[in-house]
C-alpha positions in Angstrom: -20.8 120.8 12.1 -24.0 121.0 14.2 -23.7 119.8 17.8 -26.1 117.4 19.4 -28.2 118.2 22.5 -26.2 119.2 25.5 -25.7 116.5 28.1 -27.7 117.4 31.2 -26.5 117.0 34.8 -28.8 114.0 35.3 -27.2 112.2 32.3 -23.7 113.1 33.4 -24.6 111.5 36.8 -25.9 108.4 35.1 -22.7 108.1 33.0 -20.7 108.4 36.3 -22.8 105.7 37.9 -22.2 103.3 35.0 -18.5 104.1 35.1 -18.2 103.4 38.9 -19.9 100.0 38.4 -18.1 99.1 35.1 -14.8 101.0 35.0 -13.5 98.8 32.2 -16.4 99.5 29.8 -15.6 101.3 26.6 -17.6 104.5 25.6 -19.8 102.5 23.2 -20.9 100.1 26.0 -21.6 103.0 28.4 -23.5 104.9 25.7 -25.7 101.8 25.0 -26.6 101.3 28.7 -27.3 105.0 29.3 -29.5 105.2 26.2 -31.5 102.2 27.3 -31.9 103.7 30.8 -33.0 107.1 29.3 -35.5 105.4 27.0 -37.1 103.5 30.0 -37.5 106.9 31.7 -38.7 108.8 28.6 -40.0 107.1 25.5 -39.4 110.3 23.5 -35.6 110.4 23.9 -33.9 110.7 20.6 -32.3 107.4 19.5 -28.5 107.4 19.8 -28.5 110.3 22.3 -26.2 111.1 24.0 -23.7 110.8 21.2 -20.6 108.6 21.4 -18.1 111.5 21.3 -20.0 113.2 24.1 -20.0 110.1 26.2 -16.2 109.6 25.6 -15.6 113.2 26.6 -17.5 112.8 29.9 -15.7 109.5 30.6 -12.3 111.2 30.2 -13.4 113.9 32.7 -14.9 111.3 35.1 -11.8 109.1 35.1 -9.7 112.1 36.1 -12.0 113.0 38.9 -12.1 109.4 40.1 -8.3 109.1 40.3 -8.4 112.2 42.5 -11.1 110.7 44.8 -9.2 107.4 45.2 -6.4 109.3 47.0 -8.9 110.0 49.8 -8.8 106.3 50.8 -12.5 105.9 51.2 -12.9 103.0 48.8 -10.6 100.7 50.7 -12.2 97.6 52.4 -13.6 98.4 55.9 -12.0 96.9 59.0 -12.2 98.0 62.6 -8.5 98.8 62.5 -8.7 101.1 59.5 -12.0 102.7 60.6 -10.3 103.6 64.0 -8.1 106.2 62.2 -9.3 109.6 63.4 -9.5 111.1 59.9 -12.5 108.9 59.1 -14.5 110.1 62.2 -16.2 106.7 62.7 -17.5 106.4 66.3 -16.7 103.3 68.3 -20.5 103.3 69.3 -21.2 102.1 65.7 -19.1 99.0 66.0 -22.0 96.5 66.6 -23.8 97.7 63.5 -20.7 97.8 61.4 -19.7 94.3 62.3 -23.3 93.1 61.5 -23.2 94.8 58.1 -19.8 93.5 57.4 -20.9 89.9 58.0 -23.7 90.2 55.5 -21.3 91.6 53.0 -19.0 88.6 53.4 -21.8 86.1 52.5 -23.1 88.1 49.5 -19.8 89.0 47.9 -20.1 92.8 48.4 -17.0 94.8 49.2 -17.8 96.9 52.3 -15.8 100.1 52.1 -14.9 102.8 54.5 -17.1 105.3 52.6 -20.1 102.9 53.1 -19.2 102.4 56.8 -19.3 106.2 57.3 -22.9 106.2 56.0 -23.8 103.2 58.1 -22.8 105.2 61.2 -24.8 108.2 60.0 -27.9 106.3 59.2 -28.0 103.5 61.9 -30.0 105.3 64.6 -32.7 106.3 62.0 -33.3 102.7 60.9 -35.4 101.1 63.6 -37.0 98.2 61.7 -37.0 94.9 63.6 -37.0 92.8 60.5 -34.3 93.2 57.9 -32.7 96.2 59.7 -29.1 95.3 58.9 -29.8 94.7 55.2 -31.8 97.9 54.9 -29.0 99.8 56.6 -26.5 98.4 54.3 -28.6 99.1 51.2 -29.2 102.7 52.1 -25.5 103.2 53.0 -24.6 101.9 49.5 -26.9 104.3 47.8 -25.8 107.3 49.8 -22.1 106.4 49.3 -22.6 106.0 45.6 -24.4 109.4 45.4 -21.6 111.0 47.4 -18.9 109.5 45.2 -20.6 110.8 42.1 -21.0 114.3 43.4 -17.4 114.4 44.5 -16.2 113.2 41.1 -18.4 115.8 39.3 -17.5 118.4 41.9 -21.1 119.3 42.6 -23.2 119.7 45.8 -24.7 116.6 47.2 -28.5 116.9 47.2 -30.1 113.8 48.6 -33.7 114.9 49.1 -34.9 112.2 46.7 -33.1 109.5 48.6 -34.1 110.9 51.9 -37.8 110.9 51.0 -37.6 107.5 49.3 -37.1 105.6 52.6 -38.1 108.0 55.4 -41.5 109.2 54.2 -44.6 107.0 53.6 -45.1 106.4 49.9 -48.5 108.1 49.8 -47.3 111.2 51.6 -44.1 111.2 49.5 -46.0 111.2 46.2 -48.0 114.2 47.4 -44.8 116.0 48.4 -43.3 115.2 45.0 -46.4 116.4 43.2 -46.3 119.7 45.2 -42.6 120.2 44.4 -41.5 119.8 48.0 -39.1 117.0 47.2 -37.7 115.7 43.9 -38.6 112.2 42.5 -36.0 109.5 42.8 -33.8 110.1 39.7 -32.6 107.0 37.9 -33.1 104.5 40.7 -29.7 102.8 40.2 -30.2 100.5 43.1 -27.3 98.9 44.9 -27.2 95.1 44.7 -27.3 95.1 48.5 -30.5 97.1 48.9 -33.0 95.1 51.0 -31.2 91.8 50.2 -31.0 89.2 52.9 -28.5 86.4 52.5 -31.2 83.9 51.5 -32.3 86.2 48.6 -28.7 86.5 47.5 -28.8 82.7 47.4 -31.9 83.0 45.2 -30.1 85.4 42.8 -27.1 83.0 42.5 -29.4 80.1 41.9 -31.2 81.9 39.0 -27.8 82.5 37.5 -28.6 86.2 37.0 -27.5 88.3 40.0 -29.1 91.6 40.9 -25.9 93.3 40.1 -25.9 91.7 36.6 -29.5 92.7 36.0 -29.0 96.3 36.9 -25.6 97.0 35.3 -25.5 94.8 32.2 -27.0 95.8 28.8 -30.1 93.7 28.2 -28.9 91.9 25.1 -25.9 90.5 26.9 -27.7 89.2 30.0 -27.3 85.4 30.5 -30.6 83.6 30.1 -31.8 82.1 33.4 -32.6 78.4 33.3 -35.4 78.8 35.9 -38.9 79.9 35.5 -39.0 82.6 38.2 -42.7 82.2 39.2 -42.6 78.4 39.3 -39.3 77.9 41.0 -39.0 80.8 43.5 -41.1 79.1 46.1 -39.1 75.8 45.8 -35.8 77.6 46.2 -36.8 79.7 49.2 -38.5 76.7 50.8 -35.1 74.9 50.6 -33.5 77.4 53.0 -36.5 77.6 55.4 -35.7 76.4 58.9 -32.1 77.5 58.9 -30.8 79.6 61.8 -29.3 83.0 61.1 -25.8 81.6 61.4 -26.7 78.6 59.1 -28.2 81.0 56.6 -25.0 83.0 56.4 -22.9 79.8 56.0 -25.2 78.5 53.4 -25.1 81.7 51.4 -21.3 82.1 51.7 -20.8 78.5 50.5 -23.2 78.9 47.6 -21.4 82.1 46.6 -18.1 80.1 46.4 -19.8 77.3 44.4 -21.3 79.9 42.0 -17.7 80.9 41.0 -16.9 77.4 39.8 -16.0 77.0 36.1 -19.0 74.7 35.4 -21.6 76.7 37.4 -23.3 78.2 34.4 -23.5 74.9 32.5 -25.5 73.0 35.1 -29.0 71.9 34.4 -32.0 72.8 36.6 -32.0 69.4 38.4 -28.3 69.7 39.1 -28.8 73.2 40.6 -31.6 71.9 42.9 -29.6 68.9 43.9 -26.7 71.1 44.9 -29.1 73.3 47.0 -30.4 70.2 48.8 -27.0 68.8 49.5 -25.7 72.1 50.6 -28.5 72.5 53.1 -27.9 69.0 54.4 -24.2 69.8 54.9 -24.9 73.1 56.7 -27.3 71.4 59.2 -25.0 68.5 59.9 -21.2 69.0 59.5 -19.5 72.4 59.3 -16.4 73.9 61.0 -18.8 75.7 63.3 -20.0 72.4 64.8 -16.5 70.8 64.9 -14.2 73.6 65.9 -11.5 71.5 67.5 -10.9 69.4 64.4 -10.8 72.3 62.0 -8.8 74.5 64.2 -6.1 71.9 64.5 -6.1 71.4 60.8 -5.9 75.1 60.2 -2.8 75.4 62.4 -1.1 72.5 60.6 -1.5 73.5 57.0 -4.5 75.9 56.6 -8.1 74.9 55.8 -9.0 74.3 52.2 -12.4 74.4 50.5 -12.6 70.6 50.3 -12.1 70.4 54.1 -15.3 72.4 54.7 -17.4 71.6 51.7 -18.4 68.2 50.2 -15.8 67.5 47.6 -18.6 66.1 45.3 -20.2 69.6 45.3 -16.9 71.2 44.4 -16.3 68.8 41.6 -19.9 69.3 40.3 -19.2 73.0 39.7 -15.7 72.4 38.1 -13.3 72.9 41.0 -10.2 70.6 41.1 -10.2 68.8 44.4 -7.4 67.0 46.2 -9.0 64.6 48.7 -7.2 64.4 52.0 -8.2 62.6 55.2 -8.4 65.6 57.5 -8.9 63.6 60.6 -5.9 61.5 59.9 -3.8 64.6 59.3 -4.9 66.1 62.6 -4.1 62.9 64.5 -0.6 62.7 63.0 
């Protein structure tokens, strides 16, 4: 029986990327995504390539390599306590940047890992932008960490010249360097959902009901259809969060992230979405635990803070959460 074309290193890397983002996918789902990605890069790719059996074989090998990598403990959630362990080699000098990155991860739903923290430390002095520095730092750390994980699983050298050039060299100069063969072009730009994403843009993604992660890692024919017209409504959505302080912006984003996980979130109409955004902004600027610390601290000591204590119960009900209304001030006084 004739064999199909040999799977190249680039395709193997792409299969590994898909696996790391969707470890539960079957070979057929991975094959479909990889084929769509290859077609977008090269219109002459043979339909159906790589073959299903070849993808399954690679997945088997990748899963084995991944299980070996997990034992290194680099995919665990970052914390100052864990990162202080000497085997990770993370300097205390990086603490300010690590805490800042971690806070952005909290409000956008990204799990910040020890592996990514190591890359934050390595990159932090090279990122000097005044605007969006922390989000750029996080996005780059995510990309380097993903490349590192892939190379370790596939047991190959980690060449990052394409990533290095993508952010450290001006685009015009970089294109010349690529044309002259000095640096490779960015292969399969499988961007992290955190790259250059500030919390208010995470809010925008949630509002459109199609997150960046979903757009990048879900086969096109299974994507949920957004209820918004991007061009018409983007300005309205971003205007809604204008005027918030950095702290308010984080609280707004974290709250909307929680609301977006409600059972009815994807069934809401466009007017309902916009009403939720407006009410959420009103709450953030008027009555949150940050502004009433004594009341909420006492409540937390007594029985723990619940979502309905810090969010308008009507908002929680609107997205399908069950809410038990309790008079928090009365509880505190008793």
